[in-house]
N, CA, C and O atoms as CSV, one atom per row, in Angstrom:
chain,resi,resn,atom,element,x,y,z
A,1,MET,N,N,-9.119,12.987,0.061
A,1,MET,CA,C,-8.754,11.976,-1.111
A,1,MET,C,C,-9.225,10.793,0.054
A,1,MET,O,O,-9.206,10.840,1.284
A,2,LYS,N,N,-9.657,9.713,-0.903
A,2,LYS,CA,C,-10.104,8.582,-0.439
A,2,LYS,C,C,-9.146,7.433,-0.770
A,2,LYS,O,O,-8.859,7.356,-1.964
A,3,ILE,N,N,-8.658,6.630,-0.053
A,3,ILE,CA,C,-8.205,5.301,-0.219
A,3,ILE,C,C,-8.953,3.942,-0.507
A,3,ILE,O,O,-9.209,3.156,0.406
A,4,SER,N,N,-9.317,3.689,-1.923
A,4,SER,CA,C,-9.946,2.211,-1.671
A,4,SER,C,C,-9.475,1.425,-1.461
A,4,SER,O,O,-8.388,1.295,-0.899
A,5,THR,N,N,-10.685,0.128,-2.156
A,5,THR,CA,C,-10.485,-1.307,-1.279
A,5,THR,C,C,-9.173,-1.683,-1.802
A,5,THR,O,O,-8.577,-2.562,-1.181
A,6,LYS,N,N,-8.580,-1.142,-2.903
A,6,LYS,CA,C,-7.288,-1.526,-3.175
A,6,LYS,C,C,-6.287,-1.814,-2.488
A,6,LYS,O,O,-5.489,-2.744,-2.363
A,7,GLY,N,N,-6.578,-0.402,-1.890
A,7,GLY,CA,C,-5.119,0.767,-0.841
A,7,GLY,C,C,-5.376,-0.486,0.318
A,7,GLY,O,O,-4.539,-1.352,0.571
A,8,ILE,N,N,-6.195,-0.419,0.705
A,8,ILE,CA,C,-7.134,-0.660,2.216
A,8,ILE,C,C,-6.416,-2.371,2.223
A,8,ILE,O,O,-5.605,-2.697,3.091
A,9,TYR,N,N,-6.817,-3.213,1.258
A,9,TYR,CA,C,-6.455,-4.820,1.002
A,9,TYR,C,C,-4.871,-4.893,0.795
A,9,TYR,O,O,-4.350,-5.963,1.108
A,10,ALA,N,N,-3.903,-3.701,0.219
A,10,ALA,CA,C,-2.684,-4.185,-0.164
A,10,ALA,C,C,-1.845,-3.750,0.793
A,10,ALA,O,O,-0.625,-3.872,0.686
A,11,LEU,N,N,-2.409,-3.222,1.777
A,11,LEU,CA,C,-1.938,-2.976,3.130
A,11,LEU,C,C,-2.318,-4.483,4.294
A,11,LEU,O,O,-1.606,-5.001,5.155
A,12,GLU,N,N,-3.384,-4.739,3.941
A,12,GLU,CA,C,-3.526,-6.385,4.539
A,12,GLU,C,C,-2.681,-7.339,4.051
A,12,GLU,O,O,-2.143,-8.141,4.814
A,13,ILE,N,N,-2.468,-7.352,2.672
A,13,ILE,CA,C,-1.256,-8.206,1.734
A,13,ILE,C,C,-0.420,-7.903,3.264
A,13,ILE,O,O,-0.423,-8.261,4.442
A,14,ALA,N,N,0.305,-6.938,2.271
A,14,ALA,CA,C,1.577,-6.679,3.100
A,14,ALA,C,C,2.224,-6.756,4.452
A,14,ALA,O,O,3.430,-6.871,4.671
A,15,ALA,N,N,1.097,-6.662,5.467
A,15,ALA,CA,C,1.238,-7.342,6.829
A,15,ALA,C,C,0.752,-8.257,7.203
A,15,ALA,O,O,0.601,-8.666,8.354
A,16,ASP,N,N,0.399,-8.750,6.046
A,16,ASP,CA,C,0.172,-10.376,6.339
A,16,ASP,C,C,1.128,-10.778,6.121
A,16,ASP,O,O,1.639,-11.473,7.000
A,17,LEU,N,N,1.920,-10.545,4.770
A,17,LEU,CA,C,2.953,-11.664,5.023
A,17,LEU,C,C,4.148,-10.837,6.187
A,17,LEU,O,O,5.029,-11.296,6.914
A,18,ALA,N,N,3.891,-10.104,6.047
A,18,ALA,CA,C,5.049,-10.130,7.105
A,18,ALA,C,C,5.109,-10.642,8.173
A,18,ALA,O,O,6.214,-10.849,8.674
A,19,MET,N,N,3.938,-10.994,8.828
A,19,MET,CA,C,3.574,-11.811,10.046
A,19,MET,C,C,3.652,-13.085,9.767
A,19,MET,O,O,4.174,-13.904,10.523
A,20,HIS,N,N,2.891,-13.484,8.123
A,20,HIS,CA,C,3.183,-15.460,7.992
A,20,HIS,C,C,3.576,-15.637,7.212
A,20,HIS,O,O,2.899,-16.343,6.464
A,21,SER,N,N,5.356,-15.056,6.536
A,21,SER,CA,C,5.605,-15.505,5.733
A,21,SER,C,C,7.223,-15.038,5.918
A,21,SER,O,O,7.545,-14.287,6.839
A,22,ASP,N,N,8.332,-15.628,4.821
A,22,ASP,CA,C,9.392,-15.399,4.314
A,22,ASP,C,C,10.187,-15.939,3.252
A,22,ASP,O,O,9.607,-16.720,2.497
A,23,PRO,N,N,11.564,-15.650,3.005
A,23,PRO,CA,C,12.107,-16.417,1.656
A,23,PRO,C,C,11.799,-17.741,2.109
A,23,PRO,O,O,11.256,-18.595,1.409
A,24,GLY,N,N,12.138,-17.877,3.221
A,24,GLY,CA,C,11.812,-19.812,3.847
A,24,GLY,C,C,10.643,-20.509,3.828
A,24,GLY,O,O,10.389,-21.713,3.841
A,25,HIS,N,N,9.649,-19.032,3.777
A,25,HIS,CA,C,8.668,-19.905,4.154
A,25,HIS,C,C,7.609,-18.812,3.322
A,25,HIS,O,O,7.650,-17.620,3.628
A,26,LEU,N,N,6.496,-19.386,2.065
A,26,LEU,CA,C,6.030,-18.474,1.191
A,26,LEU,C,C,4.575,-18.800,1.611
A,26,LEU,O,O,4.399,-19.815,2.285
A,27,GLU,N,N,3.835,-18.259,1.374
A,27,GLU,CA,C,2.456,-17.809,1.509
A,27,GLU,C,C,1.063,-17.613,0.796
A,27,GLU,O,O,0.841,-16.619,0.104
A,28,SER,N,N,0.264,-18.473,0.973
A,28,SER,CA,C,-0.917,-18.926,-0.047
A,28,SER,C,C,-1.908,-17.885,-0.192
A,28,SER,O,O,-2.671,-17.978,0.769
A,29,LEU,N,N,-2.283,-16.835,-1.036
A,29,LEU,CA,C,-3.456,-16.120,-0.964
A,29,LEU,C,C,-4.221,-16.916,-0.441
A,29,LEU,O,O,-4.467,-16.506,0.693
A,30,LYS,N,N,-4.874,-18.089,-0.709
A,30,LYS,CA,C,-6.150,-18.481,0.228
A,30,LYS,C,C,-6.006,-18.380,1.221
A,30,LYS,O,O,-6.879,-17.668,1.719
A,31,ASN,N,N,-4.862,-18.958,2.330
A,31,ASN,CA,C,-4.134,-18.473,3.211
A,31,ASN,C,C,-4.368,-16.575,4.005
A,31,ASN,O,O,-4.780,-16.244,5.117
A,32,ILE,N,N,-4.047,-16.013,3.219
A,32,ILE,CA,C,-4.192,-14.526,3.719
A,32,ILE,C,C,-5.490,-14.342,2.979
A,32,ILE,O,O,-5.779,-13.178,3.257
A,33,ALA,N,N,-6.305,-14.744,2.311
A,33,ALA,CA,C,-7.904,-14.605,2.481
A,33,ALA,C,C,-8.904,-15.302,3.475
A,33,ALA,O,O,-9.968,-14.942,3.978
A,34,GLU,N,N,-8.338,-16.147,3.538
A,34,GLU,CA,C,-9.140,-16.742,4.703
A,34,GLU,C,C,-8.914,-16.009,6.092
A,34,GLU,O,O,-9.896,-15.743,6.786
A,35,ARG,N,N,-7.530,-15.653,6.538
A,35,ARG,CA,C,-7.501,-15.389,7.380
A,35,ARG,C,C,-8.262,-13.367,7.884
A,35,ARG,O,O,-8.774,-12.780,8.836
A,36,ARG,N,N,-7.884,-13.145,6.661
A,36,ARG,CA,C,-8.636,-11.930,5.904
A,36,ARG,C,C,-9.960,-11.890,5.929
A,36,ARG,O,O,-10.310,-10.843,6.473
A,37,LYS,N,N,-10.837,-12.521,5.605
A,37,LYS,CA,C,-11.865,-12.589,5.589
A,37,LYS,C,C,-12.197,-11.531,4.213
A,37,LYS,O,O,-12.865,-10.501,4.127
A,38,LEU,N,N,-11.239,-12.465,3.017
A,38,LEU,CA,C,-11.732,-11.100,1.563
A,38,LEU,C,C,-10.878,-12.166,0.787
A,38,LEU,O,O,-10.032,-13.016,1.064
A,39,SER,N,N,-11.704,-11.565,-0.623
A,39,SER,CA,C,-12.266,-12.631,-1.753
A,39,SER,C,C,-10.518,-12.580,-2.504
A,39,SER,O,O,-9.672,-11.715,-2.730
A,40,GLU,N,N,-10.652,-13.979,-2.673
A,40,GLU,CA,C,-8.892,-14.633,-3.047
A,40,GLU,C,C,-8.888,-13.966,-4.426
A,40,GLU,O,O,-7.780,-13.504,-4.702
A,41,LYS,N,N,-9.934,-13.769,-5.480
A,41,LYS,CA,C,-9.783,-13.005,-6.622
A,41,LYS,C,C,-9.186,-11.940,-6.441
A,41,LYS,O,O,-8.106,-11.686,-6.975
A,42,TYR,N,N,-10.004,-10.912,-5.410
A,42,TYR,CA,C,-9.603,-9.597,-5.905
A,42,TYR,C,C,-7.954,-9.795,-4.848
A,42,TYR,O,O,-7.066,-9.063,-5.285
A,43,LEU,N,N,-7.709,-10.290,-4.132
A,43,LEU,CA,C,-6.262,-10.513,-3.817
A,43,LEU,C,C,-5.843,-10.332,-4.660
A,43,LEU,O,O,-5.458,-9.178,-4.852
A,44,GLU,N,N,-5.587,-11.643,-6.017
A,44,GLU,CA,C,-4.489,-11.498,-7.217
A,44,GLU,C,C,-4.333,-10.700,-7.660
A,44,GLU,O,O,-3.208,-10.473,-8.107
A,45,ARG,N,N,-5.528,-9.651,-7.826
A,45,ARG,CA,C,-5.386,-8.353,-8.877
A,45,ARG,C,C,-4.093,-7.879,-8.510
A,45,ARG,O,O,-2.953,-7.794,-8.965
A,46,ILE,N,N,-4.855,-7.567,-7.343
A,46,ILE,CA,C,-3.818,-6.583,-6.277
A,46,ILE,C,C,-2.705,-7.126,-5.848
A,46,ILE,O,O,-2.206,-6.183,-5.233
A,47,VAL,N,N,-1.791,-8.229,-5.729
A,47,VAL,CA,C,-0.724,-9.119,-6.135
A,47,VAL,C,C,-0.131,-9.025,-6.761
A,47,VAL,O,O,0.934,-9.589,-6.510
A,48,LYS,N,N,-0.215,-8.223,-8.198
A,48,LYS,CA,C,0.291,-8.793,-9.065
A,48,LYS,C,C,0.540,-7.411,-9.310
A,48,LYS,O,O,1.280,-7.144,-10.256
A,49,ALA,N,N,-0.190,-6.007,-8.283
A,49,ALA,CA,C,0.722,-5.226,-8.852
A,49,ALA,C,C,1.646,-4.927,-7.499
A,49,ALA,O,O,2.686,-4.274,-7.586
A,50,LEU,N,N,1.359,-5.247,-6.757
A,50,LEU,CA,C,2.348,-4.917,-5.676
A,50,LEU,C,C,3.677,-5.799,-5.733
A,50,LEU,O,O,4.664,-5.560,-5.036
A,51,LYS,N,N,3.552,-7.174,-6.933
A,51,LYS,CA,C,4.722,-7.548,-7.777
A,51,LYS,C,C,5.279,-6.752,-8.412
A,51,LYS,O,O,6.403,-6.344,-8.118
A,52,THR,N,N,4.423,-6.249,-9.707
A,52,THR,CA,C,5.164,-5.023,-10.192
A,52,THR,C,C,5.945,-4.296,-9.883
A,52,THR,O,O,6.964,-3.861,-10.418
A,53,ALA,N,N,5.165,-4.046,-8.413
A,53,ALA,CA,C,5.954,-2.785,-7.957
A,53,ALA,C,C,7.434,-3.031,-7.326
A,53,ALA,O,O,8.102,-2.072,-6.942
A,54,GLY,N,N,7.884,-4.300,-7.243
A,54,GLY,CA,C,8.794,-5.056,-6.578
A,54,GLY,C,C,8.175,-4.958,-4.563
A,54,GLY,O,O,8.893,-4.549,-3.651
A,55,ILE,N,N,7.142,-5.317,-4.451
A,55,ILE,CA,C,6.859,-5.225,-3.356
A,55,ILE,C,C,6.776,-6.742,-2.412
A,55,ILE,O,O,7.067,-7.010,-1.246
A,56,VAL,N,N,6.190,-7.598,-3.637
A,56,VAL,CA,C,5.740,-8.906,-3.148
A,56,VAL,C,C,6.555,-10.139,-4.328
A,56,VAL,O,O,6.730,-9.909,-5.524
A,57,SER,N,N,6.871,-11.153,-3.763
A,57,SER,CA,C,7.888,-11.965,-4.727
A,57,SER,C,C,6.951,-12.904,-4.780
A,57,SER,O,O,6.029,-12.847,-3.967
A,58,SER,N,N,7.015,-14.223,-5.997
A,58,SER,CA,C,6.057,-15.198,-5.734
A,58,SER,C,C,7.110,-16.406,-6.576
A,58,SER,O,O,7.891,-16.175,-7.499
A,59,VAL,N,N,6.894,-17.389,-6.077
A,59,VAL,CA,C,7.422,-18.596,-6.323
A,59,VAL,C,C,5.972,-19.819,-7.211
A,59,VAL,O,O,5.186,-20.585,-6.654
A,60,ARG,N,N,6.070,-19.646,-8.041
A,60,ARG,CA,C,4.983,-20.890,-8.713
A,60,ARG,C,C,4.906,-22.079,-8.564
A,60,ARG,O,O,5.954,-22.457,-9.086
A,61,GLY,N,N,4.229,-23.238,-8.099
A,61,GLY,CA,C,4.251,-25.055,-8.169
A,61,GLY,C,C,3.422,-24.795,-6.728
A,61,GLY,O,O,2.817,-23.804,-6.319
A,62,ALA,N,N,3.694,-26.304,-6.057
A,62,ALA,CA,C,3.118,-27.151,-4.967
A,62,ALA,C,C,3.844,-25.596,-3.811
A,62,ALA,O,O,3.305,-24.680,-3.190
A,63,GLN,N,N,4.910,-25.924,-3.980
A,63,GLN,CA,C,5.504,-25.271,-2.615
A,63,GLN,C,C,5.065,-23.924,-2.951
A,63,GLN,O,O,4.821,-23.159,-2.018
A,64,GLY,N,N,4.928,-23.525,-4.164
A,64,GLY,CA,C,4.723,-21.779,-4.255
A,64,GLY,C,C,4.227,-20.891,-3.586
A,64,GLY,O,O,3.897,-21.511,-2.575
A,65,GLY,N,N,3.901,-19.737,-3.414
A,65,GLY,CA,C,3.426,-19.022,-2.096
A,65,GLY,C,C,4.057,-17.372,-2.399
A,65,GLY,O,O,4.890,-17.057,-3.249
A,66,TYR,N,N,3.433,-16.575,-1.513
A,66,TYR,CA,C,4.419,-15.301,-1.995
A,66,TYR,C,C,5.018,-14.905,-0.635
A,66,TYR,O,O,4.789,-15.659,0.311
A,67,CYS,N,N,5.801,-13.747,-0.426
A,67,CYS,CA,C,6.659,-13.125,0.877
A,67,CYS,C,C,6.331,-11.948,0.041
A,67,CYS,O,O,5.581,-11.821,-0.927
A,68,LEU,N,N,7.523,-10.663,1.036
A,68,LEU,CA,C,7.585,-9.742,0.914
A,68,LEU,C,C,8.860,-9.632,0.125
A,68,LEU,O,O,9.767,-10.445,0.301
A,69,ALA,N,N,8.921,-8.978,-0.450
A,69,ALA,CA,C,10.588,-8.473,-1.687
A,69,ALA,C,C,11.294,-7.679,-0.840
A,69,ALA,O,O,12.505,-7.563,-1.030
A,70,LYS,N,N,10.514,-6.838,0.488
A,70,LYS,CA,C,11.418,-5.917,0.742
A,70,LYS,C,C,11.137,-6.107,2.069
A,70,LYS,O,O,10.203,-6.751,2.547
A,71,ASP,N,N,12.597,-5.093,3.018
A,71,ASP,CA,C,12.136,-5.755,3.755
A,71,ASP,C,C,10.970,-4.806,4.915
A,71,ASP,O,O,11.019,-3.588,5.088
A,72,PRO,N,N,10.203,-5.553,5.436
A,72,PRO,CA,C,9.096,-4.897,6.555
A,72,PRO,C,C,9.658,-4.069,7.504
A,72,PRO,O,O,8.599,-3.601,7.921
A,73,GLU,N,N,10.357,-3.621,8.051
A,73,GLU,CA,C,11.319,-2.742,8.786
A,73,GLU,C,C,11.400,-0.884,7.575
A,73,GLU,O,O,10.960,0.203,7.949
A,74,GLN,N,N,12.090,-1.177,6.204
A,74,GLN,CA,C,11.839,-0.625,5.614
A,74,GLN,C,C,10.784,-0.286,4.417
A,74,GLN,O,O,10.830,0.687,3.665
A,75,LEU,N,N,9.900,-1.252,4.432
A,75,LEU,CA,C,8.776,-1.193,3.216
A,75,LEU,C,C,7.797,0.509,3.897
A,75,LEU,O,O,7.389,0.603,5.055
A,76,THR,N,N,7.704,1.157,3.273
A,76,THR,CA,C,6.640,2.292,3.552
A,76,THR,C,C,5.177,2.146,3.587
A,76,THR,O,O,4.695,1.675,2.557
A,77,VAL,N,N,4.368,2.439,4.526
A,77,VAL,CA,C,3.166,2.357,3.875
A,77,VAL,C,C,2.399,3.616,2.311
A,77,VAL,O,O,1.380,3.395,1.657
A,78,ARG,N,N,3.159,4.577,2.199
A,78,ARG,CA,C,3.289,5.002,1.020
A,78,ARG,C,C,3.732,4.353,-0.270
A,78,ARG,O,O,3.265,4.559,-1.391
A,79,GLU,N,N,4.751,3.503,0.086
A,79,GLU,CA,C,4.962,2.407,-1.258
A,79,GLU,C,C,4.011,1.556,-1.242
A,79,GLU,O,O,3.411,1.461,-2.313
A,80,VAL,N,N,3.712,0.999,-0.531
A,80,VAL,CA,C,2.398,-0.082,-0.561
A,80,VAL,C,C,1.123,0.869,-1.203
A,80,VAL,O,O,0.477,0.104,-1.919
A,81,LEU,N,N,0.611,2.002,-1.224
A,81,LEU,CA,C,-0.224,2.404,-1.122
A,81,LEU,C,C,-0.609,2.848,-2.795
A,81,LEU,O,O,-1.543,2.580,-3.551
A,82,GLU,N,N,0.792,3.762,-2.914
A,82,GLU,CA,C,0.959,3.660,-4.206
A,82,GLU,C,C,1.349,2.805,-5.374
A,82,GLU,O,O,1.293,3.119,-6.563
A,83,ALA,N,N,1.769,1.633,-4.831
A,83,ALA,CA,C,1.893,0.664,-5.908
A,83,ALA,C,C,0.428,0.014,-6.857
A,83,ALA,O,O,0.251,-0.272,-8.042
A,84,VAL,N,N,-0.646,-0.025,-5.310
A,84,VAL,CA,C,-1.912,-0.234,-6.387
A,84,VAL,C,C,-2.714,1.155,-6.781
A,84,VAL,O,O,-3.431,1.186,-7.781
A,85,GLU,N,N,-2.550,2.244,-5.966
A,85,GLU,CA,C,-3.288,3.579,-5.682
A,85,GLU,C,C,-2.675,4.385,-7.258
A,85,GLU,O,O,-3.466,4.901,-8.047
A,86,GLY,N,N,-1.337,4.362,-7.466
A,86,GLY,CA,C,-0.834,5.545,-8.373
A,86,GLY,C,C,-0.699,6.619,-7.160
A,86,GLY,O,O,-0.934,6.509,-5.957
A,87,GLU,N,N,-0.174,7.821,-8.041
A,87,GLU,CA,C,0.185,9.157,-6.717
A,87,GLU,C,C,-0.915,9.276,-5.899
A,87,GLU,O,O,-1.999,9.096,-6.454
A,88,LEU,N,N,-0.920,9.576,-4.526
A,88,LEU,CA,C,-2.198,10.021,-3.800
A,88,LEU,C,C,-1.755,11.114,-3.405
A,88,LEU,O,O,-1.619,11.282,-2.193
A,89,VAL,N,N,-1.433,12.082,-4.265
A,89,VAL,CA,C,-1.624,13.705,-4.445
A,89,VAL,C,C,-3.325,13.881,-4.639
A,89,VAL,O,O,-4.105,13.450,-5.488
A,90,PRO,N,N,-3.566,15.087,-2.913
A,90,PRO,CA,C,-4.885,15.265,-3.025
A,90,PRO,C,C,-5.625,15.693,-4.271
A,90,PRO,O,O,-6.753,15.444,-4.699
A,91,VAL,N,N,-4.524,16.484,-4.750
A,91,VAL,CA,C,-5.703,17.557,-6.175
A,91,VAL,C,C,-4.473,17.880,-7.127
A,91,VAL,O,O,-3.517,18.541,-6.720
A,92,GLU,N,N,-4.564,17.300,-8.616
A,92,GLU,CA,C,-3.486,17.387,-9.455
A,92,GLU,C,C,-2.532,18.093,-9.243
A,92,GLU,O,O,-1.457,17.666,-8.821
A,93,CYS,N,N,-2.797,19.363,-9.522
A,93,CYS,CA,C,-2.620,20.455,-9.252
A,93,CYS,C,C,-1.120,20.854,-8.997
A,93,CYS,O,O,-0.391,21.624,-9.623
A,94,LEU,N,N,-0.813,19.835,-7.508
A,94,LEU,CA,C,-0.067,20.029,-7.054
A,94,LEU,C,C,0.863,19.265,-7.138
A,94,LEU,O,O,1.672,19.323,-6.212
A,95,THR,N,N,1.125,18.256,-8.258
A,95,THR,CA,C,2.369,17.719,-8.960
A,95,THR,C,C,2.216,17.959,-10.386
A,95,THR,O,O,3.207,17.987,-11.117
A,96,LYS,N,N,0.995,18.141,-10.844
A,96,LYS,CA,C,1.353,18.444,-12.457
A,96,LYS,C,C,0.031,19.552,-12.330
A,96,LYS,O,O,-0.713,19.981,-11.448
A,97,GLY,N,N,0.305,19.763,-14.182
A,97,GLY,CA,C,-0.841,21.080,-14.379
A,97,GLY,C,C,-2.182,21.423,-13.946
A,97,GLY,O,O,-3.031,20.537,-13.850
A,98,SER,N,N,-2.315,22.040,-13.809
A,98,SER,CA,C,-4.014,22.272,-13.164
A,98,SER,C,C,-5.060,22.050,-14.596
A,98,SER,O,O,-4.897,22.376,-15.772
A,99,SER,N,N,-5.980,21.472,-14.010
A,99,SER,CA,C,-6.922,21.534,-15.234
A,99,SER,C,C,-8.585,21.722,-14.598
A,99,SER,O,O,-9.666,21.468,-15.130
A,100,CYS,N,N,-8.284,22.218,-13.386
A,100,CYS,CA,C,-9.549,22.718,-12.910
A,100,CYS,C,C,-10.153,23.839,-13.489
A,100,CYS,O,O,-11.355,24.070,-13.622
A,101,GLY,N,N,-8.722,24.830,-13.978
A,101,GLY,CA,C,-9.819,26.107,-14.929
A,101,GLY,C,C,-9.480,27.068,-13.834
A,101,GLY,O,O,-10.055,28.145,-13.993
A,102,ILE,N,N,-8.833,27.017,-12.928
A,102,ILE,CA,C,-8.088,28.035,-11.809
A,102,ILE,C,C,-6.745,28.394,-12.416
A,102,ILE,O,O,-6.023,27.633,-13.061
A,103,ASP,N,N,-6.469,29.920,-12.056
A,103,ASP,CA,C,-4.935,30.024,-12.592
A,103,ASP,C,C,-4.335,29.671,-10.923
A,103,ASP,O,O,-4.828,30.122,-9.890
A,104,CYS,N,N,-3.257,28.828,-11.019
A,104,CYS,CA,C,-2.869,28.161,-9.754
A,104,CYS,C,C,-2.293,29.232,-8.922
A,104,CYS,O,O,-1.951,28.855,-7.802
A,105,SER,N,N,-2.087,30.567,-9.216
A,105,SER,CA,C,-0.969,31.800,-9.005
A,105,SER,C,C,-1.943,32.658,-8.066
A,105,SER,O,O,-1.462,33.408,-7.216
A,106,LEU,N,N,-3.449,32.514,-8.260
A,106,LEU,CA,C,-4.900,33.199,-7.817
A,106,LEU,C,C,-5.645,31.835,-7.239
A,106,LEU,O,O,-6.866,31.825,-7.088
A,107,CYS,N,N,-4.922,30.823,-6.963
A,107,CYS,CA,C,-5.927,29.760,-6.399
A,107,CYS,C,C,-5.991,29.731,-4.562
A,107,CYS,O,O,-5.045,29.432,-3.833
A,108,PRO,N,N,-7.594,30.191,-4.051
A,108,PRO,CA,C,-7.067,30.599,-2.326
A,108,PRO,C,C,-6.810,29.201,-1.996
A,108,PRO,O,O,-6.019,29.063,-1.063
A,109,THR,N,N,-7.197,28.289,-2.434
A,109,THR,CA,C,-7.145,27.016,-1.512
A,109,THR,C,C,-5.533,25.963,-2.014
A,109,THR,O,O,-5.157,24.941,-1.440
A,110,LYS,N,N,-5.117,26.383,-2.761
A,110,LYS,CA,C,-4.035,25.539,-3.023
A,110,LYS,C,C,-2.872,25.116,-1.667
A,110,LYS,O,O,-2.198,24.188,-1.222
A,111,ASP,N,N,-3.190,26.375,-1.467
A,111,ASP,CA,C,-1.651,26.574,0.290
A,111,ASP,C,C,-2.490,25.527,0.741
A,111,ASP,O,O,-2.173,24.403,0.351
A,112,THR,N,N,-3.561,25.633,1.524
A,112,THR,CA,C,-4.409,24.168,1.963
A,112,THR,C,C,-4.435,22.962,1.586
A,112,THR,O,O,-4.427,22.212,2.562
A,113,TRP,N,N,-4.483,22.059,-0.066
A,113,TRP,CA,C,-3.986,21.492,-0.320
A,113,TRP,C,C,-2.374,21.053,0.422
A,113,TRP,O,O,-1.761,20.333,1.210
A,114,GLY,N,N,-2.339,21.902,-0.348
A,114,GLY,CA,C,-0.565,21.385,-0.014
A,114,GLY,C,C,-0.078,20.865,1.667
A,114,GLY,O,O,0.859,20.085,1.838
A,115,MET,N,N,-0.681,21.300,2.515
A,115,MET,CA,C,-0.329,21.644,3.733
A,115,MET,C,C,-1.233,20.109,4.184
A,115,MET,O,O,-0.806,19.600,5.220
A,116,LEU,N,N,-2.221,19.482,3.612
A,116,LEU,CA,C,-2.878,18.179,3.721
A,116,LEU,C,C,-1.752,17.720,2.948
A,116,LEU,O,O,-0.806,17.463,3.694
A,117,TRP,N,N,-1.543,17.555,1.932
A,117,TRP,CA,C,-0.697,16.990,1.265
A,117,TRP,C,C,1.032,16.493,1.531
A,117,TRP,O,O,1.839,15.638,1.167
A,118,ASP,N,N,0.929,17.544,2.314
A,118,ASP,CA,C,2.494,17.241,3.654
A,118,ASP,C,C,1.637,16.456,4.441
A,118,ASP,O,O,1.640,15.256,4.168
A,119,VAL,N,N,0.841,16.863,5.428
A,119,VAL,CA,C,0.782,15.350,6.535
A,119,VAL,C,C,0.761,14.230,5.975
A,119,VAL,O,O,1.444,13.329,6.462
A,120,MET,N,N,-0.212,13.937,4.533
A,120,MET,CA,C,-0.051,12.258,3.586
A,120,MET,C,C,0.595,11.891,3.659
A,120,MET,O,O,0.629,10.773,4.173
A,121,VAL,N,N,1.927,12.657,3.104
A,121,VAL,CA,C,3.149,11.992,2.727
A,121,VAL,C,C,3.935,12.030,4.067
A,121,VAL,O,O,4.470,10.944,4.289
A,122,SER,N,N,4.151,12.945,4.998
A,122,SER,CA,C,4.845,12.526,6.012
A,122,SER,C,C,4.643,11.039,6.644
A,122,SER,O,O,5.445,10.136,6.886
A,123,VAL,N,N,3.083,11.178,6.828
A,123,VAL,CA,C,2.466,10.066,7.573
A,123,VAL,C,C,2.625,8.337,7.119
A,123,VAL,O,O,2.787,7.321,7.796
A,124,ALA,N,N,2.458,8.642,5.285
A,124,ALA,CA,C,2.619,7.537,4.911
A,124,ALA,C,C,4.067,7.649,4.679
A,124,ALA,O,O,4.291,7.038,3.634
A,125,ASP,N,N,4.725,7.944,4.967
A,125,ASP,CA,C,6.249,7.475,4.150
A,125,ASP,C,C,6.984,7.610,5.812
A,125,ASP,O,O,8.150,7.431,6.167
A,126,GLY,N,N,6.066,7.902,6.401
A,126,GLY,CA,C,6.503,7.641,8.449
A,126,GLY,C,C,6.339,6.021,8.393
A,126,GLY,O,O,7.276,5.395,8.889
A,127,VAL,N,N,5.455,5.405,7.947
A,127,VAL,CA,C,4.877,4.382,8.691
A,127,VAL,C,C,5.371,3.745,7.943
A,127,VAL,O,O,5.510,3.965,6.739
A,128,THR,N,N,5.900,2.358,8.903
A,128,THR,CA,C,6.354,0.592,8.125
A,128,THR,C,C,5.432,0.112,8.055
A,128,THR,O,O,4.415,0.736,8.358
A,129,VAL,N,N,5.361,-1.337,7.587
A,129,VAL,CA,C,4.703,-2.151,7.292
A,129,VAL,C,C,5.415,-2.996,9.078
A,129,VAL,O,O,4.928,-4.070,9.428
A,130,SER,N,N,6.129,-2.557,9.643
A,130,SER,CA,C,6.976,-3.656,10.488
A,130,SER,C,C,6.065,-2.818,11.453
A,130,SER,O,O,5.477,-3.469,12.316
A,131,GLU,N,N,5.889,-1.602,11.426
A,131,GLU,CA,C,5.034,-0.654,12.498
A,131,GLU,C,C,3.562,-1.259,12.613
A,131,GLU,O,O,3.149,-1.649,13.706
A,132,ILE,N,N,2.911,-1.317,11.651
A,132,ILE,CA,C,1.361,-1.757,11.514
A,132,ILE,C,C,1.537,-2.512,11.780
A,132,ILE,O,O,0.576,-2.674,12.533
A,133,VAL,N,N,2.682,-4.322,11.916
A,133,VAL,CA,C,2.475,-5.562,12.621
A,133,VAL,C,C,2.390,-5.481,14.025
A,133,VAL,O,O,1.441,-6.043,14.571
A,134,ARG,N,N,3.625,-4.585,15.025
A,134,ARG,CA,C,3.614,-4.608,16.283
A,134,ARG,C,C,2.416,-3.808,16.813
A,134,ARG,O,O,1.806,-4.137,17.831
A,135,VAL,N,N,2.103,-2.689,16.028
A,135,VAL,CA,C,0.514,-2.423,16.700
A,135,VAL,C,C,-0.301,-3.380,16.714
A,135,VAL,O,O,-0.889,-3.591,17.774
A,136,ALA,N,N,-0.606,-4.330,15.425
A,136,ALA,CA,C,-1.788,-4.882,15.688
A,136,ALA,C,C,-1.161,-6.397,16.762
A,136,ALA,O,O,-1.920,-7.132,17.393
A,137,ALA,N,N,-0.148,-6.489,16.728
A,137,ALA,CA,C,0.066,-7.397,18.167
A,137,ALA,C,C,0.029,-7.577,19.158
A,137,ALA,O,O,0.068,-8.640,19.776
A,138,LYS,N,N,-0.086,-6.136,19.622
A,138,LYS,CA,C,-0.062,-5.424,20.963
A,138,LYS,C,C,-1.373,-5.281,21.004
A,138,LYS,O,O,-1.769,-5.016,22.139
A,139,ARG,N,N,-2.429,-5.377,19.978
A,139,ARG,CA,C,-3.929,-5.611,20.210
A,139,ARG,C,C,-4.169,-6.610,20.438
A,139,ARG,O,O,-5.362,-6.738,20.713
A,140,GLY,N,N,-3.311,-7.964,20.497
A,140,GLY,CA,C,-3.906,-9.545,20.514
A,140,GLY,C,C,-4.310,-10.175,19.140
A,140,GLY,O,O,-4.749,-11.324,19.093
């Protein structure tokens, strides 16, 4: 399973907002893009998905900007990634019907994919945006 740049940047946006904004102080995408050295245009598309998922809120206007709509202590990596990537499952047959042509009951690799999925979910659900920020702060 490969996380796309959308997923990578979505986590960057969430972490940046956790560090630089709150409901009383909104942050502009321009500032986030400058700090992270990312394309503001690309971030606009990503933040739209984060907004739709209820992760980010925004206010328009001169004093407008963005902040997290969820407490960073409660916001998990999985929530952020799934908002922009969709379901993170490594192979479809773990959550939906199989389209690979192999009978799932005879598949020699399904259990391995399931174990990989369990580890991915455990980590993605177990790490919050606040923890990402704390680790980044320790690095300086």
